[in-house]
N, C-alpha and C positions, 0 to 999 in steps of 0.2 A: 315356599319354605319361610318366607319373611313373616307371614301371619303366625306360623308356629313359633318362630323366634320371639315375636312380640308376646304371644301367650305365655311362653316359658318365663319371659322377663316379668310379666305382670304377676304370675303366680309366685315367683321368687320374691318379688318386692312385697307382696301381700303377706307372705309367711314371716318375713323379717319385721314388717310393721306390726303384725299381730303379736309377735313376741314382745316387741317394744311397748305396745299399748298394754298388754297383759302385765308386764313388769311394772309400768308406771302406775297402773290402777291397783296394784297389789293382788291381782288375780293369780299370778304365777310367779313364785320365787325364782330367782336366777339360778339357784342350785339344782333345780329339777331337770330331769331328763327331757321333759316336754319342751321347756324353754330352750335348752341347747339344741334339741332336734329341730325346732322351728328355725332357729338361726342357721344351723348346718344345712338343712335342705333348701332354705331360701337362698343362702349364699352360694350353694352348689349350683342351683338353677341359674342364678345371675352370672356365675363364672362361666357356665356353658354358653349363655347368651353373649358374654363378652368375647369368648374365644371365637364364636361363630362370626362376629363382626370385627374381630381383631382390634380390641380396645385395650391396649397394654396396661394402662393405669387401672382400669376397672378389673382386669384379670388379676392383677396383683392384690388390689383391695379385697375383692370378693374371694379370691383363693385363700388369702390369709385369714379372712373371716371364717371361712369353712373349716380350715385346718385348726383354728383356735377353738371352734365350737365342737369339733369332733370328740375330743376326750370326755367332755361333759355329757355327750350323747351316749357313749358306749360304756363308760365306767358305771359300776353299780352305785345306786343311790345310797349315800351314807345316812345312817339313822341320826336324827338330831338328838342332842344331849340337853 
């Protein structure tokens, strides 16, 4: 199971880093559903990994990140004016 935990952690980190790089390069605006989805799913995977290894600080950090990213993932995209 340790290999699976590591794989989950790597995928989660890759998703969050992909969102960050895309934002910094101007490829993906932060208001988009895709940006928020990358952050949500990445942090959700890292939260899972933190729970499996019982790392409380990481659970709080990634759990909050996931919760803060969720509204932008599920709300309809607003038209730009």
